[in-house]
C-alpha positions, 0 to 999 in steps of 0.5 A: 507469477508476480510474486515470484519476481519480487524477491528480497534478501541481504548478503546474497540470499533471497527470500520471498516477502510472506506478504506484498501489496502490489500497487499498479498506478496505471491500472489504479489496483492494488493486488495482495499476495500472501506467500505468493497467491493472489488473495485480493484485488482492490481498486485504489487511488493514487496521486492526481495530476500535480502529485506523485506516488513514488514507485519502488519497493519498501517494507512498512515503517510504521502503522497507526489504526488512525492518523491525521494528515498534519499537511492536508488539514487533518484529514483522516487516514484510517488504517495507515501503513506508512512505507516511504517518507510521509507516504501511506496506504490508508483507507478513504471516505472518497470511495466514488473516486477509487479507481482513479487518481485522486490523492496527494500521493498516498495510496487510498483503499476502501476503508474495509479493505484498508482494514483487512490490509492492516490486519494482515500486515500486523499478522505477518509483520512489517519485516515479511511485508513489502509494498511495491509501486510500479507503473 
């Protein structure tokens, strides 16, 4: 199972993250696992041509119920979960684009799904959450 392969730890010990948001860029989907069990699978939009959604594994760094992108004309980013530099998972109004690349690099979700994920991360804690982005 996917969650079993996503192990983290320090000092030689491995522990599974309680919550994993796995973004599959090739299928433009996010699979959310809680304690190793799939609880959600959603369409997302990652980077469109000319932009990049970085691949890797991170813990959420900061969270904002509402953020506005200073870089992209103060675009609204509801339920933002920043995980690497300026990259975040967040809600979008461009729901017709979900399932295909459309962003400047962030991972876009339907806003109601972004709210669900945001709430889950708050519940389990950012330290117990991993964002994993794969090809």
